[in-house]
Backbone as a ProteinNet text record, in pm:
[ID]
protein_1_A
[PRIMARY]
MSPLHLIFAGTPDIAVPTLKALAGDDRFMMDLVITQPDRPVGRKKEITPPPVKVEAERLGLPVFQPENLHKEWPDFQQAHPELPKPDFLVVIAYGQLLSQAMLDLPSIAPLNVHFSLLPLYRGASPIQHAILHGEKTSGVTIQKMIQKLDAGPIAAQESLILDPRETTTSLFERCAVLSAELLPKTLLTPLTLKDQDETKATVCKKLTRADGIIDPQAMTAEEIDRTVRALNPWPGVTWNDAKILEADLVSSPDVFDLSCKNETHLFIKTIQPAGGKPMRGADFARGRPAI
[TERTIARY]
-230.4	-225.4	-350	-416.1	-535.5	-497	-582.4	-548.9	-550.6	-470	-470	-589.9	-662.1	-779.3	-735.9	-786.2	-745.8	-866.6	-846.3	-931.9	-842.9	-891.8	-815.1	-881.8	-803.1	-855.5	-774	-841	-774	-877.1	-835.1	-931.9	-890.1	-773.6	-744.6	-693.2	-667.4	-624.3	-488.5	-403.9	-272.9	-283.5	-398.2	-418.3	-472.1	-519.8	-586.8	-492.9	-370	-284.7	-261.4	-245.8	-223.6	-350.7	-465.4	-592.3	-608.5	-580.3	-592.6	-495.9	-373.5	-273.9	-315.8	-367.5	-409.3	-534.4	-631.4	-757	-738.1	-635.8	-612.4	-520.3	-480.9	-388.2	-465.1	-471.2	-551.5	-489.9	-372.9	-315.6	-376.4	-461.6	-528.7	-679.7	-751.2	-896.5	-934.3	-982.5	-1019.6	-1162.8	-1175.8	-1307.1	-1383.8	-1313	-1381.5	-1287.8	-1344.7	-1273.1	-1339	-1261	-1308.9	-1255	-1342.6	-1300	-1385.3	-1349.5	-1422.8	-1557.8	-1652.5	-1782.6	-1769.9	-1868.7	-1875.6	-1880	-1809.5	-1798.9	-1832.1	-1876.3	-1892.8	-1757.7	-1747.5	-1620.7	-1642.7	-1545.8	-1548.6	-1639.4	-1644.3	-1724.3	-1872.8	-1915.8	-2057.8	-2094.2	-1992.2	-2012.5	-2092.5	-2056.7	-2123.6	-2073.7	-2167.5	-2131.2	-2056.9	-1932.8	-1843.6	-1784.9	-1786.9	-1726.2	-1574.8	-1505.7	-1359.3	-1308.7	-1188.9	-1135.6	-1130.8	-1100	-1093.4	-1230.8	-1335.5	-1470	-1503	-1470.9	-1499.1	-1431.3	-1304.9	-1231.7	-1283.3	-1314.5	-1365.3	-1497.1	-1584.9	-1711.8	-1689.8	-1593.5	-1561.9	-1512.9	-1440.4	-1388.2	-1489	-1604.5	-1706.9	-1678.8	-1606.9	-1570.2	-1666.5	-1695.6	-1783	-1714.7	-1792.8	-1739.4	-1812.4	-1736.3	-1789.4	-1736.3	-1827.7	-1789.4	-1837.2	-1774.9	-1819.3	-1772.8	-1856.1	-1812	-1712.2	-1734	-1645.6	-1625.9	-1512.1	-1486.8	-1489.6	-1430.7	-1423.9	-1564.4	-1656.2	-1790.9	-1877.6	-1858.5	-1948.6	-1904.5	-1779	-1730.1	-1801.2	-1825.5	-1893.6	-2029	-2108.5	-2238.5	-2223.2	-2122.8	-2100.2	-2061.8	-1973.1	-1934.1	-2053.9	-2137.7	-2254.7	-2350.7	-2361	-2452.5	-2394.2	-2264	-2199.1	-2120.5	-2190.8	-2121.5	-2044.6	-2075.7	-2005.4	-1865	-1832.8	-1702.4	-1594.4	-1499.2	-1396.5	-1295.7	-1228.3	-1120.9	-1007.6	-961.8	-857.3	-720.9	-639	-498.7	-424.3	-456.7	-394.8	-501	-480.4	-547.8	-442.6	-469.2	-371.7	-431.8	-352.5	-400.3	-309.5	-370.3	-296.1	-378.2	-332.9	-395.6	-546.3	-585.9	-729.3	-792.4	-730.5	-782.4	-851.1	-854.8	-906.3	-808.5	-796.5	-715.8	-786.6	-710.5	-768.1	-754.5	-859.9	-859.5	-772.7	-739.6	-662.7	-740.5	-873.1	-955.9	-939.5	-930.7	-908.6	-767.9	-669.4	-532.7	-517.3	-599.9	-594.9	-675.7	-748.2	-839.5	-769.2	-663	-602.2	-525.6	-521.1	-451.6	-299.9	-252.5	-107.8	-61.3	-113.2	-66.5	-152.1	-162.6	-213.2	-94.8	-97.4	16.4	-26	58.2	34.2	142	100.7	193.5	211.3	335.7	365.3	466	439.9	524.4	640.2	726	853.7	944.8	1070.2	1164.8	1165.8	1068.5	1059.2	1190.3	1228.6	1149.7	1142.8	1192.6	1182.1	1039.4	994.1	867	745.8	736	609.9	503	379.7	273.9	203.7	138.4	36.5	89.2	211.6	255.4	401.6	435.3	577	631.1	550.8	597.3	633	542.2	564.7	688.5	703.9	816.6	949.9	950.6	1074.4	1122.2	1028.8	1065.3	1099.9	1022.4	1050.1	1190.9	1235.9	1365.7	1478.7	1448.3	1553.9	1615.4	1535.6	1587.5	1626.7	1729.2	1773.5	1701.6	1649.6	1578.1	1448.9	1355.5	1234.1	1200.8	1075.7	1042.7	917.2	903.5	784.5	827.1	757.1	779.5	651	662.4	549.7	581.5	492.9	519.8	398.3	427.4	319.6	262.2	131.2	67.7	59.1	90.3	67.8	-7.3	-42.4	-121.4	-45	85.5	163.7	180.1	158.5	153.1	283	272.1	381.8	506.7	489.5	604.6	625.5	542.6	553.3	675.7	710	827.9	812.2	923.9	924.8	928.5	836.5	832	904.6	901.6	969.5	988.5	1089.3	1118.5	1196.1	1159.4	1230.6	1240.6	1356.3	1382.3	1371.9	1353	1350.2	1445	1515.6	1598.3	1510.3	1511.1	1427.3	1491.2	1408.2	1451.5	1476.9	1574.1	1598.7	1477.4	1385.4	1265.2	1141.9	1161.5	1051.1	942.4	817.3	703.5	626.5	540	455.7	373.1	317.9	235.8	317.1	436.7	516.6	564.5	600.6	650.8	537.7	419.8	304.7	281.1	285	260.1	365.6	491.3	598.6	587	553.3	538.1	416.2	309.9	190.9	222.1	301.1	341.8	431.2	525.1	614.9	537.8	439.8	357.3	286.5	234.1	161.5	251.5	382.9	478.8	526.1	550.2	613.6	517.1	394.1	303.3	268.1	230.4	202	320	441.7	559.3	574.3	547	560.9	459	335.9	230.8	260.1	328.5	354.4	484.5	555.9	682.9	667.7	718	711.2	766.1	689.2	725.7	851.3	943.4	1059.3	1053.6	1028.9	1005.3	1129.8	1155.2	1269.6	1221	1254.4	1212.4	1273.9	1197.5	1248.6	1345.1	1440.4	1535.7	1470	1423.5	1351	1439.5	1570.3	1658	1663.7	1620.6	1622.7	1483.6	1384.5	1246.6	1221	1150.2	1101.2	951.9	881.6	736.3	699.2	609	562	412.9	374.2	237	147.4	19.3	-75.8	-58	-56	-31.1	-155.5	-132.1	-240	-204.7	-299.6	-274	-160.8	-147.6	-42	97	112.3	243.3	285.1	188.3	218.9	242	240.7	266.6	417	469.9	614.9	653.1	776.5	831	967.8	978.6	1106.5	1220.1	1188.4	1294.3	1352.3	1274.5	1318.4	1356.7	1332.1	1356.6	1440.5	1531.9	1609.6	1524.3	1571.8	1500.2	1489.4	1592.6	1589	1482.7	1472.6	1371.2	1230.2	1208	1075.1	1046.3	1146.4	1128.6	1085.3	1150.3	1109.9	967.4	932.8	797.5	693.2	722.7	629.8	613.8	724.1	715.9	649.2	660.7	604.6	457.9	416.1	283.2	178.4	211	108.6	68.6	-58.9	-170.5	-225.5	-193.3	-245.3	-130.8	-132.1	-231.7	-208.4	-107.9	-75.9	21.4	88	188.3	140.5	133.3	83.4	190.3	190.7	279.7	201	186.2	107.3	-30.3	-95.1	-230.1	-235.6	-123.7	-120.8	-67.8	-114	-69.7	41.1	155.8	265.8	243.3	218.1	184	304.1	397.5	514.4	631.4	746.7	865.7	988.5	1102	1226.9	1341.9	1458.2	1578.6	1661.5	1614	1681.6	1588	1639.2	1556.7	1518.6	1403.8	1355.1	1260.9	1218.8	1128	997.8	944	811.4	804.4	915.8	914.3	914.7	880.5	888.1	1003.7	1101.2	1219.9	1189	1180.1	1150.4	1277.9	1316.8	1435.6	1406.8	1500.1	1480.6	1600.5	1597.9	1701.6	1838.9	1940.4	2080.7	2106.1	2031.1	2047.9	2026.3	1939.9	1902.5	1777.9	1751.5	1641.3	1556	1425	1329.2	1259.9	1248.7	1187.6	1048.2	948.1	809.8	757.2	715.3	668.8	517.6	443.5	297.6	250.1	160.1	110.9	-36	-110.4	-254	-286	-314.9	-350.4	-479.5	-496.3	-618.3	-741	-832.7	-954.9	-938.6	-818.2	-793.3	-762.4	-719.4	-685	-533	-484.2	-340	-285.6	-164.5	-102.8	48	112.3	257.7	320.1	436.5	502.4	531.8	575.8	609.3	486.5	371.6	249.1	207	226.3	196.2	284.6	412.6	508.2	474.3	424.8	393.5	283.1	199.6	89.1	119.1	247.5	286.2	390	399.7	510.2	642.7	750.6	882.6	913.4	973.6	1004.5	1155.7
-2264.7	-2118.7	-2068	-1970.6	-1913.8	-1832.4	-1831.1	-1752.3	-1603.3	-1530.2	-1385.2	-1329.1	-1239.5	-1178.4	-1057.9	-1054	-950.4	-877.4	-746.5	-670	-628.1	-653	-627	-514.2	-413.9	-304.3	-294.4	-308.5	-300.1	-294.2	-257.3	-238.9	-303.5	-273.3	-319.8	-462.9	-510.9	-648.7	-676.6	-574.9	-599.3	-640.7	-615.8	-655.9	-797.8	-854.7	-985.1	-1098.4	-1110.3	-1221.8	-1225.3	-1109.3	-1106.3	-1143.9	-1097.9	-1137.2	-1288.8	-1348.6	-1493.3	-1566.8	-1515.8	-1581.1	-1579.4	-1467.5	-1456.5	-1539.7	-1531.9	-1603.4	-1754.8	-1798.8	-1942.1	-2000.7	-1921.1	-1964.3	-1974.5	-2093.7	-2112.1	-2048.3	-1985.4	-1910	-1770	-1736.1	-1606.8	-1626.3	-1532.2	-1527.4	-1393.8	-1398.1	-1275.8	-1239.6	-1142.7	-1107.6	-1010.3	-930.4	-830.4	-783.5	-760.8	-700.5	-566.6	-460.8	-326.6	-289.9	-243.4	-205.7	-90.7	-34.2	79.6	33.6	124.9	90.3	49.4	-21.5	-52	79.2	82.8	205.8	179	283.9	268.7	255.3	161.8	132.3	124.8	175.2	163.5	264.7	256	351.1	338.3	216.9	195.6	227.5	259.1	296.4	190.2	65.5	-42.9	-48.4	-58.6	-65.3	-196.6	-182.7	-297.8	-304.7	-421.1	-434.2	-433.2	-382.7	-386.2	-529.4	-556.5	-693	-754.2	-674.3	-728.3	-776	-704.8	-749.7	-881.8	-891.1	-1014	-1133.4	-1117.8	-1227.2	-1256	-1150.8	-1171	-1248.4	-1214.6	-1286.6	-1430.1	-1450.9	-1587.8	-1670.7	-1605.5	-1673.6	-1680.9	-1619	-1620	-1527.8	-1418.7	-1324.6	-1207.6	-1153.5	-1035.7	-912.5	-830.2	-714	-587.5	-481.3	-349.1	-250	-174	-83.1	59.9	128.1	264.6	365.9	465.3	580.7	662.6	670.8	745.4	661.3	593.4	501.4	572.8	691	764.9	791.8	834	867.8	744.3	639.1	524.2	414.7	416.5	308.8	299.7	408.8	395.4	326.6	362.2	297.5	150.6	120	-19.6	-101.4	-47.5	-117.9	-142.8	-40.8	-53.9	-160.1	-169.4	-267.2	-408.4	-421.2	-552.7	-572.7	-586.7	-604.4	-735.5	-830.5	-958.7	-950.2	-839.3	-824.5	-812.5	-906.4	-900.1	-788.8	-748.3	-650.8	-717.4	-658.3	-723.2	-714	-814.2	-804.8	-710	-721.3	-634.9	-578.5	-454.6	-397.2	-391.8	-459.7	-460	-389.9	-304.9	-217.8	-232.3	-253.2	-254.7	-178.3	-60.2	17.6	28.5	68.9	80.1	198	316.5	431	536.7	518.3	623	641.3	765.4	790.7	736.4	683.4	626.8	725.1	732.8	820.4	761.4	843.6	793.5	686.5	700.4	598.6	462.5	461.1	335	281.9	369.5	325.9	270.1	318.6	271.1	143.7	99.4	-14	-145.4	-185.5	-316.8	-319.4	-435.9	-449.4	-453.9	-497.6	-502.9	-386.2	-377.2	-267.6	-257.3	-134.1	-117.1	-118.1	-206.5	-221.4	-192.7	-119.3	-87.3	-152.2	-210.6	-266.4	-163.6	-120	-15.2	-69.2	-46.4	-102.3	-9	13.9	81.2	50.6	87.1	70.7	200.6	214.5	335.5	357.4	486.3	608.9	661.9	588.1	632.8	615.5	714.3	709.3	684.7	767.6	773.7	832.5	788.7	849.6	753.2	810.7	738.9	654.4	678	609.8	563.6	485.6	448.1	356.6	263	172.2	251.3	338.1	415.6	503.9	566.5	658.3	584.5	464.6	386.8	361.3	329.1	305.2	436.4	540.5	671	720.5	694.3	745	645.4	535.1	441.3	368.6	345.7	274.3	131.3	80.1	-57.7	-156	-106.6	-192.4	-124.7	-205	-157.5	-264.2	-274	-376.8	-346.3	-413.4	-403.1	-366.6	-270.2	-230.3	-249	-307.4	-314.9	-220.5	-122.4	-20	0.6	33.7	67	202.4	208.6	329.8	436.4	559.7	678	778.2	891.5	988.9	1049.2	1057.7	1111	1003.7	1039.2	943.5	864.1	731	636.9	667.4	728.9	772.9	693.5	591.4	514.4	425.1	373.9	288	157.6	105.7	-10.5	-139.1	-230.4	-361.3	-467	-455.1	-551.2	-487.1	-535.9	-480.9	-584.9	-597.1	-689.9	-627	-640.1	-571.7	-666.3	-606.6	-676	-603.8	-679.1	-619.8	-599.6	-478.3	-447.9	-501.7	-560.1	-601.5	-476	-478.7	-360.9	-317.4	-410.8	-377.6	-383	-361.9	-366.8	-267	-308.8	-220.7	-206.7	-107.2	-91.7	-217	-274.7	-394.8	-510.3	-533.4	-646	-623.5	-501.2	-474.3	-479.3	-432.7	-448.4	-595.7	-678.7	-821.7	-884.2	-847.9	-904.1	-858.8	-731.3	-680.9	-742.5	-766.7	-829.7	-970.2	-1044.9	-1179.4	-1171.7	-1078.6	-1063.1	-1023.9	-936.1	-895.3	-1014.4	-1103.4	-1221.1	-1315.9	-1308	-1389.2	-1318.1	-1187.7	-1113	-1078.6	-1040.8	-996.5	-1107.6	-1229.1	-1332.9	-1359.5	-1364	-1385.5	-1273.8	-1151.9	-1036.7	-1042.3	-1080.1	-1086.6	-1193.7	-1297.6	-1409.9	-1395.1	-1286.9	-1261.5	-1139.3	-1144.1	-1024.7	-902.6	-794.8	-676.9	-610.2	-582.7	-499.4	-380.7	-263.6	-146	-58.5	-9.9	78.1	207.5	319.2	449.3	474.1	540.6	578.3	696.8	700	811.5	924.7	1025.7	1135.8	1212.7	1209.5	1283.5	1219.2	1092.4	1022.3	1009.4	1068	1049.7	1124.8	1058	1122.1	1094.3	1183.9	1173	1176.5	1089.2	1088.3	1119.6	1196.7	1245.5	1145.9	1172.1	1098.6	1141.6	1045.4	1074.4	1129.2	1212.8	1266.5	1244.7	1269.9	1254.8	1346.1	1461.1	1554.9	1495.4	1402.8	1340.8	1252.9	1210.5	1123	1193.1	1324.9	1399	1412.9	1359.3	1360.9	1453.6	1505	1594	1540.3	1476.5	1418	1519.1	1645.9	1745.9	1781.4	1756.6	1792	1670.8	1550.4	1428.1	1332.1	1261.8	1159.8	1036.2	949.8	824.9	741.1	739.5	662.3	717.2	848.1	908.4	874.9	881	849.4	700.3	616.7	472.8	439.9	502.5	479.6	527.7	639.2	692.9	597	539.4	443.2	320.8	270.3	151.6	181	305.7	341.3	380.7	444.4	507	433.2	316.9	232.6	124.6	97.6	150.2	286.8	330.7	458.6	546.3	675.3	748.1	740	662.5	650	757.9	731.8	823.9	873.9	1005.8	1063.8	1150.4	1143.6	1226.3	1263.1	1392.9	1441.6	1374.5	1364.3	1306.7	1156.2	1091.1	945.4	885.3	765.7	697.5	598.6	616.4	521.2	407.2	287.7	173.7	85.8	78.1	-7.6	48.7	55.2	109.8	36.5	65.7	1.2	93	64.2	137.9	65.1	-53.4	-134.4	-152.5	-131.1	-143.1	-288.5	-304.6	-436.2	-415.7	-523.2	-506	-437.1	-360.8	-299.2	-190.7	-121.9	-13.3	121.4	224.3	362.6	428.1	478.7	539.6	686.2	716	852.5	919.8	1029.7	1104.7	1183.7	1177.1	1240.9	1329.7	1388	1479.8	1412.3	1492.7	1447.8	1339.3	1345.3	1252.1	1106.6	1086.6	950.5	907.9	777.3	725.3	629	652.3	562	483.7	353.9	268.7	227.4	290.4	267.9	140.7	46.1	-82.8	-84.6	-23	-18.7	120.6	175.5	311.6	317.3	403.7	415.9	560.3	585.3	721.4	766.9	896.6	951.7	899.7	840.2	789	659	602.2	480	362.2	253.7	131.9	118.2	40.5	17.8	-41.6	1.4	-46.4	-53.4	-125.7	-134.9	0.9	24.8	152.7	180.2	78.1	97.7	135.7	74.7	108	251.4	292.2	429.6	527.4	492.5	581.1	599	496.6	504.1	604.7	628.5	721.5	862.7	890.8	1023.4	1085.9	1218.2	1284.5	1245.2	1257.5	1226.8	1317.8	1261.4	1336.9	1341
2647.6	2635.5	2563.8	2623.3	2562	2440.3	2337.2	2217.4	2248	2173.6	2184.3	2108.9	2173.8	2111.1	2027.6	1902.6	1807.6	1751.1	1725.9	1635.2	1519.3	1399.3	1277.1	1200.9	1159.2	1077.7	950.1	836.4	706.8	597.2	477.8	369.1	237.2	177.7	41.5	38.8	-82.8	-100.2	-37.9	-19.8	40.5	187	250.5	389.5	401.9	291.8	296.4	338	285.3	329	479.8	541.2	685.6	760.6	714.9	775.4	770.5	655.8	640.8	733.7	743.7	828.6	975.4	1020.8	1160.4	1188.6	1097.4	1118.1	1110.4	1036.4	1022.3	1127.5	1226.4	1331.3	1462.3	1521	1642.2	1765.8	1748.9	1860.3	1871.7	1773.8	1773.4	1764.9	1823.9	1812.1	1749.3	1624.8	1554.5	1592.7	1682.3	1735.8	1647.4	1567.8	1485.7	1375.4	1257.5	1145.3	1113.6	1117	1084	946.9	860.7	726.3	675.5	563.9	508.4	452.2	440.6	381.3	234.6	185.1	42.3	-35.9	-149.1	-227.5	-373.8	-448.4	-592.9	-660.9	-754.9	-821.1	-971.9	-1047.6	-1192.7	-1259.2	-1390.9	-1467.4	-1438.1	-1408.3	-1379.9	-1235.4	-1154.3	-1013.8	-937.4	-961	-890.9	-746.1	-652.5	-511.6	-486.1	-434.9	-423.2	-282.3	-220.6	-87.7	-96.8	4.7	2.1	14.3	-37.2	-32.7	106.7	207.6	343.8	389.5	354.5	390.6	322.4	194.9	120	186.1	222.8	285	425.8	501.8	637.3	635.8	543.8	535	489.7	401.1	359.5	477.3	568.1	686.1	800.5	782	885.6	1002.7	976.8	1082.8	1086.5	1205.1	1214	1156.7	1087.1	1016.2	1060.6	1080.5	1114.7	1012.2	947.5	839.2	867.5	959.9	990.5	888.2	862.9	784.7	864	995.4	1084.7	1210	1217.5	1328.5	1462.6	1469.1	1595.2	1650.4	1563.5	1608.4	1634.3	1555.3	1561	1656.5	1696.7	1782.8	1918	1989	2119.6	2109	2010.2	1993.4	1956.8	1874.4	1837.5	1960.2	2042.1	2165	2255.7	2270.2	2357.8	2305	2173.9	2114.5	2113.9	2143.2	2142.7	2272.1	2383.6	2512.1	2520.9	2430.8	2431.3	2372.9	2306.6	2242.8	2349.8	2354.2	2459.2	2433	2538.5	2523.5	2446.3	2338.3	2259.4	2326.6	2299.7	2339.7	2245.6	2115.9	2015.3	1921.9	1881.8	1766.3	1656.9	1542.7	1434.1	1313	1250.7	1142.5	1021.1	904	777.4	673.7	638.3	531.3	551.3	671.2	699.4	627.7	637.9	564.3	647	779.9	868.2	984.1	1030.1	1147.9	1271.4	1365	1486.2	1602	1680.4	1797.3	1907.3	2005.3	2118.9	2193.5	2197.5	2263.5	2196.5	2062.6	1992.7	2019.8	2022.4	2048.3	2189.6	2280.6	2419.4	2440.8	2338.5	2353.2	2386.5	2317.4	2344.6	2475.8	2537.4	2665.2	2647.8	2529.1	2506.5	2419.8	2297.1	2210.4	2084.8	2029.5	1893.4	1796.8	1699.2	1608	1464.9	1394.5	1254.7	1168.5	1056.2	959.1	848.4	829.8	731.5	631.9	503.3	398.9	363.9	459.6	436.2	553.8	540.8	650.1	730.3	818.7	900.4	974.5	989.3	970.5	827	729.7	590.9	539	465.3	393	483.4	584.2	657.2	563.8	580.1	501.2	408.6	305.4	229.9	114.7	67.1	-55	-46.3	56.1	74.3	-33.4	-82.5	-187.3	-312.9	-355.9	-477.7	-465.3	-350.1	-334.8	-324.8	-272.1	-270.6	-413.2	-503.2	-643.2	-712.7	-688.3	-749.1	-717	-595.3	-553	-577.3	-644.3	-678.6	-560.5	-455.7	-339.5	-376.9	-313	-335.9	-244.2	-132.5	-37.4	6.1	47.5	114.6	219	259.1	355.5	433	545.4	628.8	770.4	827.5	966.2	1044.4	1162.3	1255.5	1369.6	1388.1	1488.6	1578.2	1703.1	1796.2	1757.8	1742.6	1692.7	1800.7	1758.7	1840.3	1753.1	1809.3	1734.4	1617.4	1625.1	1513.5	1406.8	1282	1171.7	1156.2	1169.7	1144.1	1225.1	1341.6	1419.6	1548	1570.5	1693.6	1697.4	1814.1	1827.9	1749.3	1702.5	1613.8	1695.6	1661.3	1726.7	1644	1513.2	1425.3	1289.3	1219.1	1086.3	1006.4	878.4	790.7	652.4	591.3	464.5	345.8	228.8	101.1	5.8	-75.2	-180.3	-302.9	-356.9	-472.6	-600.6	-683.8	-816.4	-900.5	-990.2	-1074.7	-1155.5	-1184.3	-1259.7	-1169.6	-1042	-945.7	-983.1	-965.7	-986	-856	-851.5	-733.4	-709.5	-815.7	-800.1	-742	-796.2	-747.9	-604.8	-570	-435.2	-333.1	-369.2	-279.4	-249.5	-353.7	-335	-243.6	-263	-180.9	-35.6	-15.1	121.8	190.3	114.5	171.8	221.4	143.2	185.3	309	309.7	423.6	549.1	534.7	648.2	710.2	625.6	675	752.3	727.5	802.4	929.6	917.2	1025.8	1139	1106.1	1212.1	1310.2	1266.3	1366.3	1459.3	1405.3	1489.4	1592.1	1549.2	1639.6	1751.9	1719.4	1821.3	1926.1	1886.6	1976.2	2055.1	2032	2101	2191.5	2314.2	2399	2326.9	2328.9	2251.9	2306.7	2216.1	2246.2	2151.5	2204.1	2121.4	2113.7	1992.7	1969.1	1906.6	1969.1	1916.7	1779	1693.4	1562.1	1573.5	1482.5	1476	1396.6	1466.8	1402	1304.1	1322.5	1232	1093	1081.3	953.4	891.2	954.8	908.7	777.8	687.6	565.8	554.2	487.8	474.7	327.3	286.8	148.4	145.3	46.8	36.8	-37.5	-32	-113.8	-259.4	-349.2	-490.3	-559.6	-660.7	-742.8	-890.1	-978.2	-1121.7	-1169	-1104.6	-1144.9	-1127.3	-1032.8	-1010.4	-1127.5	-1209.6	-1320.7	-1452.9	-1455.3	-1579.6	-1597.6	-1706.7	-1727.1	-1841.6	-1833.1	-1934.7	-1975.9	-2093.2	-2134.8	-2146.8	-2169.3	-2179.6	-2042.6	-1938.5	-1803.4	-1719.5	-1770.1	-1694.8	-1778.5	-1713.8	-1783.3	-1805.8	-1893.9	-1919.7	-1792.6	-1710.7	-1586.3	-1491.3	-1482.2	-1395	-1442.9	-1571.5	-1625.2	-1608.9	-1631.2	-1613.8	-1471.2	-1372.4	-1233.8	-1210.1	-1272.4	-1256.9	-1313.8	-1429.1	-1490.4	-1401	-1348.7	-1263.5	-1129.7	-1083.6	-953.2	-958.9	-1065.8	-1065.7	-1148.9	-1201.1	-1262.6	-1162.7	-1144.7	-1224.1	-1177.7	-1056.9	-1009.1	-960.3	-995	-1075.7	-1225.6	-1266.2	-1407.8	-1453.1	-1564.9	-1619.4	-1755	-1770.8	-1895.3	-1961.1	-2092.8	-2175	-2300.9	-2323	-2437.1	-2443.8	-2329.8	-2315.4	-2339	-2361.2	-2373.6	-2242.9	-2209.7	-2089	-2123	-2059.2	-2075.8	-1976.3	-2027.1	-1943.1	-1911.4	-2005.1	-1984.5	-2063.4	-1998.5	-2063.7	-2013.8	-2077	-2037.2	-2076.2	-2020	-2055.7	-2161	-2199.6	-2300.3	-2419.1	-2538.3	-2657.5	-2684.4	-2747	-2786.7	-2904.9	-2971.1	-3084.8	-3045.4	-3137.7	-3123.7	-3017.2	-2990.4	-2893.6	-2965.2	-2889.3	-2934.6	-2859.9	-2931.2	-2872.7	-2841.2	-2711.7	-2667.5	-2618.6	-2682.7	-2642.3	-2515.9	-2422.1	-2291.8	-2257.7	-2140.5	-2095	-2099.1	-2124.6	-2125.7	-2230.5	-2339.5	-2450.6	-2408.9	-2311	-2271.4	-2347.6	-2349.5	-2429.5	-2347.3	-2351.9	-2290.1	-2400.8	-2383	-2484.5	-2437	-2497	-2455.7	-2521.4	-2439.8	-2490	-2510.3	-2417.6	-2427.6	-2390.9	-2472.3	-2450.6	-2491.8	-2425.3	-2453.6	-2491.7	-2620.9	-2661.4	-2593.1	-2583.6	-2523.4	-2598.2	-2525.6	-2585.6	-2661.3	-2661.3	-2736.8	-2646.5	-2711.4	-2640	-2630.3	-2534.6	-2525.6	-2654.8	-2691.2	-2814.7	-2797.2	-2886.5	-2882.9	-2916.4	-2855.9	-2878.2	-3024.3	-3098.5	-3240.4	-3321.5	-3290.6	-3361.3	-3331.2	-3208	-3170.5	-3246.9	-3259.9	-3327.2	-3475.2	-3538.2	-3682.1	-3710.9	-3614.1	-3634.9	-3592.3	-3561	-3511.8	-3603	-3601	-3672.2	-3608.2	-3681.7	-3627	-3508.5	-3405.2	-3283	-3262.4
[MASK]
+++++++++++++++++++++++++++++++++++++++++++++++++++++++++++++++++++++++++++++++++++++++++++++++++++++++++++++++++++++++++++++++++++++++++++++++++++++++++++++++++++++++++++++++++++++++++++++++++++++++++++++++++++++++++++++++++++++++++++++++++++++++++++++++++++++++++++++++++++++++++++++++++++

């Protein structure tokens, strides 16, 4: 059996396990990796390649980094006539919308890996919103891409049970591992597509710093706890100009007891004052007036 020809589009580290799984399987031929351009990162604004590029180059795969894929793809194709028509275009957190011409490129299907149980949490921040809303399950959906965001028919789906102390970081890692298992199996199985139930669809927006501003008088300790677990490291959770880095609903040594709505209590374990370094909650409390 001839290998399936693939074009892979992805950018952040959560896409790397799936790239490695596909590139290391001789049933697939990775003809091209598309990723975002190198960007300035950190306070020093050092130009840094995206994780997918780093891994693709380590694997010896060709890389294309357009600023605008829609505009630059025709010229790239013309300059690379040796590039075969892909069987699949697979996308994981690439970061640019794809034109209909790109969606029509593969002979079998363009497939997107989305970290939610679609039709729930279509959009830019499904992992964070699953934790924010106290969901008990999340997971990975592989769907055929159409022009409407995350609304294409479902090719495969697998769920995960969320840990009571699940964080965005831990759930991203678990979904990335699951994606690396689920996508190869899906590509090797004849596609059976199931339309999404539009009546159950929810959409989540791109997060901003404003989403991380909390008000203990208006929010219960449980609501703030979910916010801390969902929004660290980005965009972070701020209270009175300090960043709450780690909290819990159960008291322990060296915490700061924050009174919240409905006489609930959040126990802050690690907090970073404005302009300062992270510190234990109890140490932070000693330097403040009684609250």
